[in-house]
C-alpha positions as CSV (number, residue, x, y, z in Angstrom):
1,M,58.4,23.8,-98.5
2,N,57.2,22.0,-95.5
3,P,54.0,20.1,-96.5
4,N,52.5,20.5,-93.0
5,H,52.9,24.3,-93.0
6,S,49.8,26.4,-93.5
7,P,50.3,29.7,-95.4
8,S,47.8,31.4,-93.1
9,R,49.2,30.0,-89.8
10,E,51.6,32.9,-89.4
11,R,48.8,35.4,-90.0
12,V,46.6,33.7,-87.4
13,E,49.3,33.5,-84.8
14,R,49.7,37.2,-85.0
15,Y,46.4,37.4,-83.1
16,A,47.0,34.5,-80.7
17,G,45.9,36.6,-77.7
18,R,42.5,36.9,-79.2
19,L,42.0,33.1,-78.9
20,R,41.1,33.6,-75.2
21,R,37.6,34.4,-76.2
22,Y,37.0,30.7,-76.7
23,F,37.7,30.0,-73.0
24,L,35.5,31.0,-69.9
25,D,37.2,33.6,-67.8
26,N,35.6,33.6,-64.4
27,P,36.6,32.9,-60.7
28,L,35.2,29.4,-60.8
29,E,37.1,28.5,-63.9
30,R,40.3,30.0,-62.6
31,R,39.9,28.1,-59.3
32,K,38.4,24.8,-60.4
33,V,41.3,22.7,-59.3
34,F,41.2,24.4,-55.9
35,Y,37.5,23.8,-55.5
36,T,37.8,20.2,-56.6
37,L,40.5,19.5,-54.0
38,L,38.4,21.4,-51.3
39,A,35.3,19.2,-52.0
40,V,37.3,16.0,-51.8
41,C,39.0,17.0,-48.6
42,S,35.7,18.2,-47.0
43,A,33.9,15.0,-47.9
44,T,36.8,13.0,-46.5
45,I,36.8,15.0,-43.2
46,L,33.0,14.7,-42.8
47,L,33.1,11.0,-43.5
48,G,35.8,10.7,-40.9
49,I,33.8,12.6,-38.3
50,F,30.7,10.5,-39.0
51,A,32.7,7.3,-38.7
52,L,34.3,8.4,-35.4
53,T,31.1,9.7,-33.8
54,R,28.9,6.9,-35.2
55,S,26.1,9.4,-35.8
56,D,23.2,8.7,-38.1
57,R,21.9,12.3,-38.1
58,P,23.3,13.2,-41.5
59,Y,21.0,10.6,-43.1
60,S,17.8,11.5,-41.2
61,H,14.9,13.4,-42.9
62,G,14.4,15.5,-39.7
63,P,13.6,15.2,-36.0
64,V,11.2,12.4,-35.1
65,A,8.0,12.9,-33.1
66,G,8.4,13.5,-29.3
67,V,7.2,9.9,-28.5
68,H,10.1,8.5,-30.5
69,T,12.8,10.9,-29.1
70,S,14.7,8.1,-27.5
71,F,15.2,6.6,-31.0
72,D,16.2,9.8,-32.7
73,A,19.9,8.7,-33.1
74,N,19.1,5.0,-33.7
75,C,17.7,4.5,-37.2
76,E,17.7,0.7,-36.8
77,A,15.1,1.0,-34.0
78,C,12.5,1.7,-36.7
79,H,14.1,1.0,-40.1
80,K,15.2,-2.5,-41.0
81,P,19.0,-2.6,-41.5
82,Q,20.2,-3.3,-45.0
83,S,23.3,-5.2,-46.1
84,I,24.9,-6.0,-49.5
85,G,23.4,-9.4,-49.4
86,S,19.9,-8.3,-48.4
87,V,19.5,-5.2,-50.7
88,G,18.8,-7.1,-53.9
89,V,16.3,-5.4,-56.2
90,S,15.5,-2.8,-53.6
91,A,18.8,-1.1,-54.4
92,F,17.0,0.5,-57.3
93,N,13.9,1.5,-55.2
94,P,15.1,3.3,-52.0
95,Q,11.5,4.1,-51.1
96,S,10.7,0.5,-50.5
97,R,13.6,0.2,-48.1
98,W,12.5,3.4,-46.3
99,L,8.9,2.0,-45.8
100,D,10.2,-1.4,-44.6
101,L,9.8,-0.6,-40.9
102,E,9.8,-2.4,-37.6
103,C,6.8,-0.6,-36.1
104,Q,5.1,-3.8,-34.8
105,T,8.1,-4.5,-32.6
106,C,6.5,-2.1,-30.2
107,H,3.1,-1.5,-31.6
108,G,1.8,-5.0,-32.1
109,G,-1.8,-5.2,-33.1
110,P,-4.3,-6.1,-35.8
111,D,-4.9,-4.4,-39.1
112,H,-7.8,-2.1,-39.8
113,H,-10.5,-4.6,-40.6
114,R,-10.6,-8.2,-41.7
115,D,-12.9,-7.3,-44.6
116,A,-10.7,-4.5,-46.0
117,K,-9.5,-4.9,-49.6
118,W,-6.5,-3.1,-51.0
119,P,-7.3,-2.2,-54.6
120,T,-4.9,-3.4,-57.3
121,D,-5.1,-0.1,-59.2
122,W,-3.3,1.8,-56.4
123,P,0.2,2.8,-57.5
124,S,1.9,1.0,-54.8
125,Q,4.5,-1.8,-54.3
126,E,4.2,-4.7,-52.0
127,I,6.5,-5.0,-49.0
128,N,6.3,-8.2,-47.0
129,G,3.1,-9.2,-48.7
130,K,1.3,-5.8,-48.2
131,P,1.1,-2.8,-50.5
132,T,2.9,0.3,-49.4
133,D,-0.5,2.0,-48.9
134,A,-1.2,-0.6,-46.1
135,Q,2.0,0.0,-44.3
136,C,2.2,1.9,-41.1
137,A,4.1,4.8,-42.7
138,A,1.4,5.3,-45.3
139,C,-0.6,7.2,-42.6
140,H,1.9,7.8,-39.7
141,H,4.5,10.2,-41.1
142,D,7.4,10.6,-38.7
143,H,10.4,12.9,-39.0
144,N,8.2,16.0,-39.0
145,G,9.4,17.5,-35.7
146,K,8.9,16.7,-32.0
147,D,5.6,18.4,-31.8
148,F,4.1,16.6,-34.7
149,S,1.2,14.1,-33.9
150,L,1.5,10.7,-35.4
151,V,-2.2,9.8,-34.7
152,R,-4.0,13.0,-35.6
153,L,-4.3,12.3,-39.3
154,D,-5.8,14.2,-42.2
155,D,-9.2,13.0,-43.3
156,A,-7.8,12.2,-46.7
157,H,-6.3,9.0,-45.3
158,C,-9.8,7.8,-44.3
159,T,-11.9,9.1,-47.1
160,K,-9.6,7.6,-49.7
161,C,-11.6,4.4,-49.0
162,H,-14.7,5.5,-47.1
163,A,-15.8,8.0,-49.8
164,D,-16.6,4.9,-51.8
165,L,-16.3,1.9,-49.5
166,A,-17.7,-0.6,-51.9
167,N,-14.5,-0.6,-53.9
168,Y,-12.4,-1.4,-50.8
169,H,-14.5,-4.0,-49.1
170,K,-14.2,-7.7,-49.9
171,A,-17.9,-8.3,-49.9
172,G,-18.6,-5.1,-51.7
173,S,-21.0,-4.0,-49.0
174,S,-20.7,-3.2,-45.3
175,Q,-22.8,-2.6,-42.2
176,F,-21.5,0.9,-42.2
177,V,-22.4,3.8,-44.5
178,M,-20.7,3.3,-47.9
179,K,-20.0,7.0,-48.8
180,V,-18.7,9.5,-46.2
181,K,-16.7,12.5,-47.3
182,N,-16.3,14.3,-44.0
183,F,-18.0,14.8,-40.6
184,Y,-19.6,18.2,-40.8
185,D,-21.5,18.3,-44.1
186,P,-25.1,17.0,-43.8
187,A,-25.1,16.1,-47.5
188,G,-22.6,13.3,-47.9
189,G,-21.1,13.8,-44.5
190,H,-21.3,11.7,-41.3
191,P,-24.7,9.9,-41.0
192,E,-26.7,9.6,-37.8
193,F,-25.0,7.5,-35.1
194,K,-25.6,3.9,-35.9
195,K,-26.9,3.0,-32.4
196,L,-29.5,5.8,-32.5
197,D,-30.5,4.9,-36.1
198,A,-31.1,1.3,-35.0
199,E,-33.1,2.6,-32.1
200,K,-35.7,4.0,-34.5
201,Q,-36.2,0.6,-36.1
202,K,-36.1,-1.5,-32.9
203,P,-35.8,0.1,-29.4
204,H,-33.0,-1.2,-27.3
205,E,-34.3,-3.5,-24.6
206,R,-32.5,-2.7,-21.4
207,G,-34.3,-5.2,-19.2
208,L,-34.6,-2.6,-16.5
209,K,-37.4,-0.2,-15.3
210,F,-35.8,3.1,-14.8
211,S,-36.5,6.8,-15.4
212,H,-33.9,9.5,-15.0
213,A,-36.7,12.1,-14.7
214,H,-38.2,10.2,-11.9
215,H,-35.0,9.8,-9.9
216,M,-33.9,13.4,-10.5
217,T,-37.1,14.8,-9.1
218,E,-36.9,16.1,-5.6
219,G,-37.8,13.3,-3.2
220,V,-37.8,10.7,-6.0
221,G,-41.6,10.9,-5.8
222,Y,-44.4,10.5,-8.3
223,L,-45.8,14.0,-7.6
224,A,-48.8,13.6,-10.0
225,A,-49.7,10.1,-8.8
226,G,-49.5,10.9,-5.1
227,R,-46.5,8.8,-4.1
228,G,-44.8,10.5,-1.3
229,K,-41.2,11.9,-1.2
230,M,-38.2,10.0,0.1
231,T,-36.7,11.8,3.1
232,K,-33.6,11.6,5.3
233,K,-35.8,9.9,7.9
234,D,-36.8,7.2,5.4
235,L,-33.2,6.5,4.5
236,V,-32.2,6.1,8.1
237,A,-35.1,3.7,8.6
238,L,-34.1,1.7,5.6
239,N,-30.5,1.4,6.6
240,K,-30.6,0.7,10.3
241,D,-27.4,-1.4,10.1
242,D,-25.5,1.4,8.4
243,P,-26.1,4.8,10.1
244,T,-23.7,6.5,7.6
245,A,-25.8,5.6,4.5
246,A,-27.9,8.8,4.7
247,S,-24.8,11.0,4.9
248,R,-24.2,10.2,1.2
249,Y,-27.1,12.5,0.2
250,F,-27.4,14.8,3.2
251,G,-25.1,17.1,5.3
252,K,-24.8,16.8,9.0
253,D,-27.3,19.6,9.7
254,A,-30.0,18.4,7.3
255,A,-33.5,18.1,8.9
256,A,-35.1,14.7,9.2
257,D,-37.9,15.6,6.8
258,A,-35.5,16.9,4.1
259,A,-36.2,15.3,0.7
260,V,-33.6,13.3,-1.2
261,Q,-32.3,15.2,-4.2
262,L,-30.2,13.1,-6.5
263,R,-27.8,14.6,-9.0
264,C,-26.0,13.1,-12.0
265,S,-22.9,12.6,-9.9
266,S,-24.8,10.7,-7.3
267,C,-24.6,7.6,-9.5
268,H,-22.3,8.5,-12.4
269,Q,-18.6,8.7,-11.5
270,L,-15.8,9.1,-14.1
271,D,-13.3,6.3,-14.3
272,A,-10.6,8.8,-13.2
273,G,-12.1,8.9,-9.7
274,R,-10.1,8.0,-6.6
275,M,-11.1,5.5,-3.9
276,N,-12.2,7.2,-0.7
277,L,-9.7,6.3,2.0
278,D,-11.0,8.5,4.7
279,G,-12.2,7.0,7.9
280,K,-10.9,4.4,10.4
281,S,-10.7,1.3,8.2
282,S,-8.0,-1.3,8.7
283,L,-6.6,-0.3,5.3
284,V,-6.0,3.3,6.3
285,A,-4.6,2.2,9.6
286,S,-2.1,0.0,7.9
287,L,-0.6,2.9,5.9
288,A,0.9,4.3,9.1
289,G,1.4,7.8,7.8
290,D,2.4,6.8,4.2
291,P,0.7,8.7,1.4
292,K,-2.7,7.2,0.8
293,A,-2.4,7.5,-3.0
294,S,0.6,5.2,-2.9
295,I,-1.6,2.1,-2.8
296,L,-4.0,3.1,-5.4
297,P,-3.9,2.0,-9.1
298,P,-3.2,4.6,-11.8
299,R,-6.2,6.6,-12.7
300,A,-7.7,6.4,-16.2
301,E,-8.1,9.6,-18.3
302,G,-11.7,10.1,-17.2
303,A,-13.1,9.6,-20.7
304,Y,-16.0,7.3,-19.6
305,Y,-18.1,6.7,-16.6
306,L,-17.9,3.6,-14.4
307,P,-20.7,1.1,-14.7
308,I,-23.7,1.5,-12.4
309,N,-23.6,-1.0,-9.5
310,Y,-26.5,-2.0,-7.3
311,E,-24.5,-2.1,-4.0
312,A,-22.9,1.3,-4.7
313,H,-25.7,3.3,-6.3
314,C,-29.1,1.6,-5.6
315,Q,-29.0,-0.2,-2.4
316,T,-29.3,2.8,-0.1
317,C,-32.8,3.7,-1.4
318,H,-33.7,0.2,-2.6
319,P,-32.5,-2.4,-0.1
320,L,-33.5,-5.9,-0.9
321,K,-35.0,-7.5,2.1
322,S,-37.2,-10.5,2.8
323,P,-40.7,-9.5,4.0
324,A,-41.5,-9.9,7.7
325,L,-44.3,-12.5,8.0
326,T,-46.1,-14.9,10.2
327,S,-46.9,-18.5,9.3
328,D,-50.4,-20.0,9.7
329,A,-49.2,-21.7,12.8
330,G,-48.2,-18.4,14.4
331,Q,-44.5,-18.6,13.8
332,E,-43.0,-15.1,13.2
333,F,-40.2,-14.6,10.7
334,P,-38.3,-11.3,10.8
335,A,-37.1,-9.4,7.7
336,F,-33.4,-9.8,6.7
337,D,-31.1,-8.6,3.9
338,L,-31.0,-10.6,0.8
339,P,-28.2,-10.9,-1.8
340,H,-28.7,-9.3,-5.2
341,R,-28.3,-11.0,-8.7
342,K,-30.3,-14.2,-7.8
343,Q,-32.8,-15.9,-9.9
344,P,-36.1,-17.1,-8.2
345,K,-34.9,-20.7,-7.9
346,E,-31.6,-19.5,-6.3
347,M,-33.4,-17.0,-4.1
348,K,-35.6,-19.8,-2.7
349,E,-32.6,-21.7,-1.5
350,V,-31.3,-18.6,0.2
351,L,-34.6,-18.1,1.9
352,R,-34.8,-21.7,3.0
353,A,-31.3,-21.5,4.5
354,R,-31.9,-18.3,6.4
355,Y,-35.3,-19.3,7.7
356,S,-33.9,-22.7,8.8
357,G,-31.1,-20.9,10.7
358,Y,-33.7,-18.7,12.4
359,L,-35.8,-21.7,13.5
360,L,-32.7,-23.3,14.9
361,S,-31.7,-20.2,16.8
362,E,-32.8,-19.2,20.3
363,K,-35.1,-16.6,18.9
364,G,-36.9,-19.1,16.8
365,K,-38.0,-20.9,20.0
366,L,-37.9,-24.3,18.2
367,D,-35.4,-27.0,18.9
368,L,-35.3,-29.4,15.9
369,L,-32.4,-31.2,17.5
370,N,-34.5,-32.2,20.5
371,K,-34.3,-36.0,20.7
372,N,-37.7,-36.2,22.3
373,A,-39.4,-34.4,19.3
374,G,-41.7,-36.7,17.4
375,D,-42.2,-37.0,13.7
376,E,-45.4,-35.1,13.8
377,E,-43.8,-32.0,15.4
378,T,-40.9,-32.2,13.0
379,L,-43.3,-32.3,10.1
380,K,-45.2,-29.3,11.3
381,V,-41.9,-27.3,11.6
382,G,-41.0,-28.3,8.0
383,Q,-44.4,-27.2,6.8
384,Q,-44.0,-23.8,8.5
385,L,-40.6,-23.5,6.9
386,E,-41.8,-24.2,3.4
387,Q,-44.9,-22.0,3.9
388,A,-42.7,-19.1,4.9
389,V,-40.3,-19.7,2.0
390,N,-43.0,-19.8,-0.7
391,K,-44.9,-16.8,0.8
392,S,-41.7,-14.7,0.9
393,L,-40.7,-15.7,-2.6
394,G,-44.1,-14.8,-4.0
395,K,-43.9,-11.3,-2.5
396,L,-40.4,-10.7,-3.8
397,F,-41.5,-11.4,-7.4
398,A,-45.0,-10.0,-7.2
399,S,-46.3,-7.3,-9.5
400,V,-45.6,-3.8,-8.3
401,N,-48.1,-1.0,-7.8
402,P,-46.4,2.1,-9.3
403,N,-48.0,4.4,-6.8
404,A,-47.0,2.4,-3.7
405,K,-44.0,3.4,-1.6
406,N,-42.4,-0.1,-2.1
407,A,-38.9,0.9,-1.2
408,I,-39.8,1.6,2.4
409,S,-41.0,-2.0,2.9
410,G,-37.8,-3.4,1.3
411,G,-38.9,-3.4,-2.3
412,T,-39.4,-6.2,-4.7
413,C,-37.3,-7.6,-7.5
414,T,-39.9,-6.6,-10.1
415,E,-39.8,-3.0,-9.1
416,C,-36.7,-2.5,-11.2
417,H,-36.3,-5.7,-13.2
418,M,-38.2,-7.2,-16.1
419,T,-39.1,-10.9,-15.9
420,A,-39.6,-13.5,-18.6
421,G,-42.3,-16.1,-18.2
422,N,-45.8,-16.0,-16.7
423,D,-45.7,-19.4,-15.0
424,P,-47.7,-19.6,-11.7
425,N,-44.7,-21.3,-10.3
426,V,-42.4,-18.4,-9.4
427,E,-39.3,-20.7,-9.5
428,K,-39.8,-21.0,-13.3
429,V,-39.8,-17.2,-13.8
430,T,-36.6,-15.7,-15.1
431,V,-35.3,-12.3,-14.1
432,V,-34.0,-10.6,-17.3
433,S,-30.4,-9.4,-16.9
434,P,-30.0,-5.7,-17.6
435,A,-28.5,-5.0,-21.0
436,I,-26.9,-1.6,-20.4
437,P,-23.6,-1.3,-22.2
438,T,-20.7,0.6,-20.5
439,V,-20.1,2.4,-23.8
440,W,-23.1,3.0,-26.1
441,F,-21.2,3.9,-29.3
442,E,-18.7,1.1,-29.5
443,H,-17.2,2.1,-32.9
444,S,-16.2,5.6,-31.7
445,K,-14.4,7.2,-28.7
446,F,-15.6,10.0,-26.6
447,N,-14.0,11.9,-23.7
448,H,-16.4,13.4,-21.1
449,I,-13.5,15.3,-19.5
450,S,-13.0,17.3,-22.7
451,H,-16.7,18.2,-22.7
452,R,-16.9,19.2,-19.0
453,S,-17.9,22.8,-19.9
454,Y,-21.3,21.5,-20.8
455,S,-23.9,20.2,-18.4
456,C,-25.2,16.6,-18.7
457,I,-28.6,17.6,-19.9
458,D,-27.1,19.5,-22.9
459,C,-26.4,16.2,-24.5
460,H,-28.7,13.8,-22.6
461,P,-32.4,14.7,-23.0
462,N,-35.1,13.6,-20.7
463,T,-32.8,13.4,-17.7
464,A,-33.7,16.7,-16.1
465,P,-35.7,16.8,-12.8
466,A,-39.4,17.5,-13.0
467,P,-40.5,21.2,-12.5
468,Q,-41.8,22.0,-9.0
469,G,-45.2,20.4,-8.6
470,K,-45.2,18.7,-12.0
471,A,-44.3,15.2,-13.2
472,T,-42.4,14.9,-16.5
473,F,-42.7,11.2,-16.7
474,D,-45.3,8.5,-17.0
475,A,-45.3,6.0,-14.1
476,A,-47.1,3.4,-16.2
477,K,-44.5,3.6,-18.9
478,I,-41.6,3.2,-16.4
479,Y,-43.1,-0.1,-15.3
480,T,-43.7,-1.5,-18.7
481,G,-40.3,-0.5,-20.1
482,D,-41.8,1.9,-22.7
483,D,-39.8,4.8,-21.3
484,Q,-36.4,3.3,-22.1
485,K,-35.1,5.3,-25.1
486,I,-31.4,6.1,-25.4
487,N,-31.0,9.5,-23.9
488,I,-28.2,10.7,-26.2
489,L,-28.6,13.5,-28.8
490,G,-27.8,12.7,-32.4
491,V,-25.0,13.8,-34.7
492,E,-26.5,17.2,-35.4
493,S,-25.8,18.2,-31.8
494,C,-22.1,17.5,-32.4
495,R,-22.0,19.6,-35.5
496,V,-23.0,22.7,-33.5
497,C,-19.3,22.8,-32.5
498,H,-17.5,20.3,-34.6
499,T,-17.7,22.0,-38.0
500,P,-15.7,24.7,-39.8
501,N,-16.0,28.1,-38.3
502,T,-17.4,29.4,-41.6
503,T,-20.6,27.5,-40.9
504,R,-23.7,29.5,-39.8
505,D,-26.9,28.2,-38.2
506,V,-30.5,28.9,-39.5
507,H,-30.4,32.4,-37.9
508,G,-27.2,33.3,-39.6
509,V,-25.1,33.1,-36.4
510,G,-21.6,31.8,-36.8
511,M,-20.9,28.4,-35.2
512,G,-18.3,25.7,-35.1
513,G,-14.6,26.0,-35.2
514,V,-13.8,22.9,-33.2
515,R,-11.7,20.2,-34.8
516,S,-13.7,17.4,-36.6
517,N,-11.2,15.0,-38.0
518,C,-12.1,11.3,-38.4
519,T,-9.4,10.3,-36.0
520,D,-10.8,12.5,-33.2
521,C,-13.6,10.1,-32.7
522,H,-12.6,6.9,-34.5
523,R,-9.9,4.3,-34.1
524,Y,-8.4,2.7,-37.2
525,H,-6.9,-0.5,-36.0
526,N,-9.0,-3.5,-34.9
527,G,-12.2,-2.2,-36.5
528,D,-13.9,-5.6,-35.9
529,N,-13.4,-5.3,-32.1
530,P,-12.8,-1.6,-31.5
531,F,-12.7,-1.5,-27.7
532,Q,-9.3,-1.3,-26.3
533,G,-10.1,-0.2,-22.7
534,R,-13.3,0.4,-20.9
535,G,-16.1,-1.4,-22.8
536,A,-13.7,-4.0,-24.2
537,E,-15.0,-7.6,-23.8
538,L,-12.3,-8.5,-21.2
539,R,-13.3,-5.5,-19.1
540,D,-17.0,-5.4,-19.8
541,P,-17.9,-9.0,-20.7
542,P,-21.4,-9.7,-22.1
543,K,-23.9,-10.8,-19.4
544,K,-25.1,-14.3,-19.8
């Protein structure tokens, strides 16, 4: 008998067909070889197509944002290229390679804040000396479609630190509020604006005597105090050398006794405004039919207003002139225009030069170059000159009577400006430079164009004109600087709109619905020096 033969083998082999139950019998099993060959061939064909077309689209996570469309087919424009020699340990951590970007090739700039501290307990890995949470892609997530915004971020990116800022600040404390969870919630949300909060402790010193209510009142007059109204006739008299000055405030058919009525736009112009090229100036003539706009610089977006300028906004009603006077010897000196932005000592030299020129002119009726003139006569002329200079300088910096119509006589420096020092010698008095910032809230951004559906007085209190026959301002306060509060409403006025639409006011009326993300009003980068455009130090340098 064969020792390898099993007695039961024949019995089992009778039912060999039944052994198929131990094998899977389905279409995939029957065609597994075909599918294997198909997958290999398809992969080979696709790799061949990618190699021939040199397209990186198969490896992309999705379309990039619209601002990066030109790089959509060029991964190396943003992602650092990798090679066998440069992969190293990162071969086992593909995320670190994906976050190793070239953003600062185009977007060079500082980090968030020099005092920011990245916690060691964050589950992140360092790339080029920075944790992944400090990399650009930690907040700016691309490959989310062409309509996706890279700068309109979720508040979680900000509140991750600002909900408890002490843990993420090198010194453990900051000039800013340490706990902010959102904008709209009064409890734990955004605090009062820092500039307005500081105003309560110490009022901002503008160095200028000015009242919006006064200037917005018809005729710019102190109705209660008896100071008369400014009329078209007054403006014409004040600007004899410029007959077009009055046309800025009046139409052609306005009566001579029509009162001046200023509006917000009389002085405040958006930085998106265009230069007026109408008229017969040499600049317009040189265009010779070309489009006028071709020579103008690009307009800004109109977010902020241009700085107030004396020559453009004040001089028409407040011309700066030397007073007409007569010396003790009977020599008459006429009034003439004076330059602005001069300290008393500098203004004295201007007066001396102009009066000397007048005495040397034909109208002065004195010939100091006459060889026959004796020393005594020359001395008398010099005395008259100094007397005129000192008298004129004293009037320019004299105290102002709030009820007097000073502008008609040329005005004085102290009608608008504060002075430092009470020395009897006017030359030692200093005119305080105005301290009015171009942008009040330097750590935020605001767009006036976006809020043009509101009137100015909706957000700027105490700027409306006085009711007919009544004065809403105190003349004494204007001239002591006590009426110099910041005329900007606080954070609660913003929450009326910038809050979830489920919010209701005290009367139960629904409110809000306007977006209120942190990035709508705040920039992230360069937190120490937040200004990038108007208001930046290079464009709005501090006055010395």
